[in-house]
C-alpha positions as CSV (number, residue, x, y, z in Angstrom):
1,M,4.7,-19.0,-3.8
2,T,1.0,-19.1,-2.9
3,R,-0.5,-17.4,0.1
4,T,-1.0,-20.9,1.7
5,R,2.7,-21.4,1.6
6,V,3.3,-17.9,3.0
7,L,1.0,-18.7,5.9
8,A,3.0,-21.9,6.6
9,T,6.3,-20.1,6.3
10,A,5.2,-17.3,8.6
11,L,4.0,-19.8,11.2
12,L,7.4,-21.6,11.1
13,L,9.3,-18.3,11.4
14,S,7.1,-17.4,14.4
15,L,7.9,-20.7,16.1
16,V,11.6,-20.3,15.4
17,A,11.5,-16.8,16.9
18,A,9.7,-18.0,20.0
19,C,12.2,-20.8,20.5
20,G,15.0,-18.4,20.2
21,S,13.5,-16.1,22.8
22,E,13.1,-19.0,25.2
23,D,16.7,-19.9,24.8
24,G,17.7,-16.3,25.7
25,G,18.6,-15.3,22.1
26,G,18.1,-11.6,21.4
27,D,15.2,-10.7,19.1
28,S,15.9,-8.0,16.5
29,T,12.5,-6.5,16.9
30,P,11.3,-4.7,20.0
31,P,8.3,-6.0,22.0
32,A,4.8,-4.9,21.0
33,E,2.6,-2.9,23.3
34,A,-1.1,-2.4,22.6
35,G,-1.6,1.2,21.6
36,G,2.1,1.8,21.4
37,T,4.7,2.6,18.8
38,V,8.1,1.1,18.3
39,T,11.1,1.6,15.9
40,V,12.2,-1.5,14.1
41,D,15.7,-1.4,12.5
42,L,15.9,-3.3,9.2
43,D,18.8,-3.2,6.8
44,D,20.0,0.0,8.5
45,R,16.7,1.6,7.4
46,P,14.5,1.9,10.6
47,F,10.8,2.1,10.3
48,T,8.0,3.0,12.7
49,L,5.4,0.4,13.7
50,H,2.2,1.3,15.5
51,F,0.1,-1.3,17.3
52,P,-3.6,-0.7,17.7
53,A,-5.1,-0.4,21.2
54,S,-6.8,-3.8,20.6
55,Y,-3.6,-5.6,19.7
56,D,-3.5,-9.1,21.1
57,P,-0.3,-11.2,21.0
58,A,-2.5,-14.3,20.6
59,G,-4.6,-12.7,17.8
60,S,-4.0,-12.1,14.1
61,A,-4.3,-8.4,13.0
62,P,-4.1,-7.0,9.5
63,L,-1.0,-5.1,8.5
64,V,-1.1,-1.7,6.6
65,V,2.1,-0.2,5.2
66,L,2.2,3.5,4.3
67,L,4.4,4.6,1.4
68,H,5.1,8.4,1.3
69,G,5.5,10.5,-1.9
70,Y,8.6,11.8,-3.5
71,T,10.5,14.4,-1.3
72,S,8.2,13.6,1.7
73,S,8.5,11.2,4.7
74,A,6.5,8.7,6.6
75,A,5.8,11.2,9.4
76,Q,4.5,13.8,6.9
77,H,2.3,11.4,5.1
78,E,0.8,10.0,8.3
79,A,-0.1,13.6,9.2
80,Y,-1.7,13.9,5.7
81,F,-3.5,10.5,5.6
82,Q,-4.3,10.2,9.3
83,L,-4.3,6.4,9.4
84,T,-3.1,6.0,13.1
85,P,-6.6,6.7,14.4
86,E,-8.0,4.1,11.9
87,S,-5.4,1.6,13.2
88,D,-6.7,2.0,16.7
89,R,-10.3,2.0,15.5
90,R,-10.1,-0.9,13.0
91,G,-7.4,-3.0,14.7
92,F,-4.6,-3.1,12.1
93,V,-0.8,-3.0,12.8
94,Y,0.6,0.0,11.0
95,A,4.1,0.3,9.4
96,M,5.6,3.6,8.3
97,P,8.9,3.2,6.5
98,D,10.9,5.9,4.7
99,G,12.5,5.8,1.3
100,T,16.2,6.6,0.7
101,R,17.6,10.0,-0.1
102,D,18.8,10.9,-3.6
103,K,21.7,13.2,-4.4
104,G,19.6,16.2,-3.6
105,G,18.6,14.8,-0.2
106,K,15.0,14.1,-1.3
107,Q,13.5,10.8,-0.1
108,F,12.2,8.5,-2.9
109,W,11.1,5.0,-3.7
110,N,12.6,3.2,-6.7
111,A,9.3,2.2,-8.2
112,T,9.3,2.4,-12.0
113,D,11.3,4.0,-14.8
114,A,9.0,7.0,-14.5
115,C,9.2,7.5,-10.7
116,C,11.3,8.2,-8.9
117,D,14.9,7.1,-8.9
118,F,16.0,10.1,-11.0
119,D,19.7,9.8,-10.0
120,D,19.9,6.1,-11.0
121,L,20.9,4.9,-7.5
122,N,19.2,1.5,-8.2
123,V,18.0,1.1,-4.6
124,D,16.2,-2.3,-4.3
125,D,13.1,-1.0,-2.5
126,S,11.0,-3.9,-3.7
127,A,13.2,-6.4,-1.8
128,Y,13.4,-4.0,1.2
129,L,9.6,-3.7,1.5
130,R,9.2,-7.5,1.2
131,R,11.6,-8.0,4.0
132,L,9.7,-5.4,6.1
133,I,6.5,-7.4,5.5
134,E,8.1,-10.7,6.4
135,T,9.8,-9.2,9.4
136,V,6.5,-7.9,10.9
137,T,4.4,-10.9,10.0
138,S,6.9,-13.3,11.6
139,A,7.7,-11.2,14.7
140,Y,4.2,-10.0,15.7
141,A,0.6,-11.2,15.8
142,V,-0.1,-10.3,12.1
143,D,-2.2,-12.2,9.6
144,P,0.0,-12.8,6.5
145,A,-3.2,-13.1,4.4
146,R,-4.2,-9.5,5.2
147,V,-1.3,-7.3,4.2
148,Y,-2.0,-4.0,2.5
149,L,0.0,-1.1,1.1
150,V,-1.3,2.5,0.8
151,G,0.8,5.0,-1.1
152,H,0.6,8.5,-2.4
153,S,2.3,9.7,-5.7
154,N,5.7,8.0,-5.8
155,G,4.4,5.8,-2.9
156,G,1.4,4.8,-5.1
157,F,3.8,3.8,-7.9
158,M,5.7,1.7,-5.3
159,A,2.6,0.1,-3.9
160,L,1.5,-1.0,-7.4
161,R,5.0,-2.4,-8.1
162,M,4.8,-4.5,-4.9
163,A,1.5,-5.9,-6.1
164,C,3.1,-6.9,-9.4
165,E,6.2,-8.5,-7.8
166,H,5.0,-9.8,-4.5
167,A,1.4,-10.8,-4.9
168,D,2.2,-13.9,-2.7
169,V,2.5,-11.6,0.3
170,V,0.5,-8.5,-0.7
171,T,-3.3,-8.8,-0.4
172,G,-4.3,-5.3,-1.6
173,V,-2.9,-1.9,-2.4
174,V,-4.2,1.6,-2.7
175,S,-2.5,4.1,-5.1
176,V,-3.4,7.8,-4.5
177,A,-2.2,9.9,-7.5
178,G,0.3,7.2,-8.5
179,S,0.6,5.0,-11.5
180,A,2.0,1.6,-12.6
181,T,4.7,0.3,-14.9
182,D,4.1,1.1,-18.5
183,D,5.6,-2.3,-19.5
184,P,2.9,-5.1,-19.2
185,A,5.7,-7.7,-19.1
186,G,6.9,-6.1,-15.9
187,C,3.8,-7.1,-14.0
188,T,3.2,-10.8,-13.6
189,P,1.4,-11.3,-10.2
190,T,1.2,-14.9,-9.0
191,D,-2.0,-14.3,-7.0
192,G,-5.0,-12.0,-7.2
193,V,-4.4,-8.6,-5.5
194,S,-7.1,-6.0,-4.8
195,V,-6.2,-2.6,-6.3
196,L,-7.8,0.8,-5.6
197,Q,-6.7,3.7,-7.8
198,I,-7.6,7.1,-6.4
199,H,-6.9,10.0,-8.7
200,G,-7.9,13.6,-9.3
201,D,-8.8,14.2,-12.9
202,A,-7.2,17.7,-12.7
203,D,-3.9,16.3,-11.4
204,R,-1.0,18.0,-13.3
205,I,1.8,16.2,-11.5
206,I,0.9,12.6,-12.3
207,R,-1.7,13.1,-14.9
208,Y,-5.0,11.3,-14.8
209,E,-4.8,10.7,-18.5
210,G,-1.3,9.3,-18.3
211,G,2.0,11.0,-19.2
212,A,5.8,10.8,-18.9
213,N,8.6,11.8,-16.6
214,F,11.9,12.5,-18.3
215,G,10.7,10.5,-21.3
216,N,9.6,7.5,-19.3
217,A,5.9,6.9,-19.7
218,Y,3.3,5.9,-17.1
219,P,-0.3,4.8,-17.9
220,S,-3.5,6.7,-17.2
221,A,-5.6,6.1,-14.0
222,E,-8.1,4.2,-16.2
223,G,-5.2,2.2,-17.8
224,V,-4.0,1.1,-14.3
225,V,-7.4,-0.2,-13.4
226,E,-7.9,-1.9,-16.8
227,M,-4.5,-3.6,-16.4
228,W,-5.4,-4.9,-13.0
229,R,-8.9,-5.9,-14.0
230,T,-7.3,-8.1,-16.7
231,L,-4.5,-9.4,-14.4
232,N,-7.1,-10.4,-11.8
233,G,-9.3,-12.1,-14.4
234,C,-12.3,-9.9,-13.4
235,S,-15.3,-9.5,-15.6
236,D,-15.5,-6.4,-17.7
237,T,-18.8,-5.6,-16.1
238,A,-18.4,-2.5,-13.9
239,E,-20.5,-1.6,-10.9
240,T,-21.1,2.0,-10.0
241,G,-21.0,2.9,-6.3
242,E,-22.3,5.8,-4.4
243,P,-20.3,9.0,-4.9
244,L,-17.9,9.9,-2.1
245,D,-17.0,13.2,-0.5
246,L,-13.2,12.9,-0.2
247,D,-11.9,16.4,-1.0
248,R,-13.1,19.1,1.4
249,T,-12.2,21.9,-1.0
250,L,-14.7,20.6,-3.6
251,P,-18.4,20.8,-3.3
252,G,-20.6,17.8,-2.5
253,A,-19.7,14.2,-3.2
254,E,-17.2,14.9,-6.0
255,T,-15.7,11.4,-6.3
256,T,-17.2,8.8,-8.6
257,V,-16.7,5.1,-7.8
258,T,-16.2,2.3,-10.4
259,L,-15.8,-1.2,-9.2
260,Y,-14.9,-4.6,-10.7
261,Q,-15.3,-7.6,-8.5
262,E,-17.2,-10.2,-10.6
263,G,-15.1,-13.2,-11.4
264,C,-11.8,-11.9,-9.9
265,R,-9.4,-14.5,-8.8
266,D,-8.7,-15.0,-5.1
267,G,-11.6,-12.7,-4.1
268,A,-9.7,-9.7,-5.4
269,R,-11.4,-6.4,-6.4
270,V,-10.3,-3.5,-8.6
271,A,-11.7,0.0,-8.3
272,L,-11.2,3.5,-9.6
273,W,-12.2,6.5,-7.5
274,T,-12.1,9.6,-9.7
275,I,-12.0,12.9,-7.8
276,G,-13.7,15.3,-10.1
277,G,-11.7,18.5,-10.2
278,G,-9.2,17.0,-7.8
279,G,-5.4,17.8,-8.0
280,H,-2.3,15.9,-7.0
281,S,-2.6,16.3,-3.2
282,P,-6.3,16.5,-2.3
283,R,-7.3,18.0,1.0
284,F,-9.0,15.0,2.3
285,T,-12.1,15.0,4.4
286,E,-12.5,13.0,7.6
287,H,-14.2,10.3,5.5
288,F,-11.0,9.4,3.5
289,A,-9.1,7.1,5.8
290,G,-12.1,5.1,6.8
291,A,-13.2,4.7,3.2
292,V,-9.8,3.4,2.2
293,V,-9.7,0.9,5.0
294,D,-13.3,-0.2,4.1
295,F,-12.1,-1.0,0.6
296,L,-9.1,-2.9,1.9
297,Y,-11.2,-4.9,4.3
298,G,-13.7,-5.6,1.5
299,E,-16.5,-3.7,3.4
300,S,-17.5,-1.3,0.7
301,S,-16.8,-0.2,-2.9
């Protein structure tokens, strides 16, 4: 399904929802309030949804979905990434779902063989997150052509899986210290998807140079970028952006920027931000959240 068909489907769903409301039917989603936050129950897995202060029911805002890391939660990762102020400043609707709990009570996303369904529970998080996206885009004033996922570690793996499997509804993803499937046959996107891989080259949890979890391999940060450069049909000519200061524990502008955007299908872009000396959970500067949203909005490298 192309994004054109997604837009038409979303419009139809919105009209159906509106008709149901006029007839007195009960909506499954709570009403939106500019600057407010609601809880949406979906498949008995509720998620938090924040509306920017500029939210307009007659408008069309972008949607950003945050995916937490293994053992973490949406609330903990919002405290880490600080995207709520960016939602209010930049005008996107912001969804914060939680993964499910494994046998040890640790929350996870079933993203790839390498991460992180270690108990083989086979939760279909790919289908759940697609339903989340479709629920929000049909019930609220969200632009289905501007849907973005941002994930850390296990959440980064999951964001990249969503780009592979649901490119018709996912516009761009950011993976921080995550990785992709090691099986090229497992990633066949139908549309171009912008991909930003952010990774510390001193990460010893999900290694910058690639590695394996319990015998299941994952590619290097550069391998993820090369895979998506190829999938998006981008030229192999890289652009070098201005270094970024993303980690406050490291001196100066420690992050190098490599960008591919020439020839990419559907206006997609692919980038690698390498945090020189950075570990698995960088202590981000106040510039981090804005820089990530800039990339998703196509405003910078």
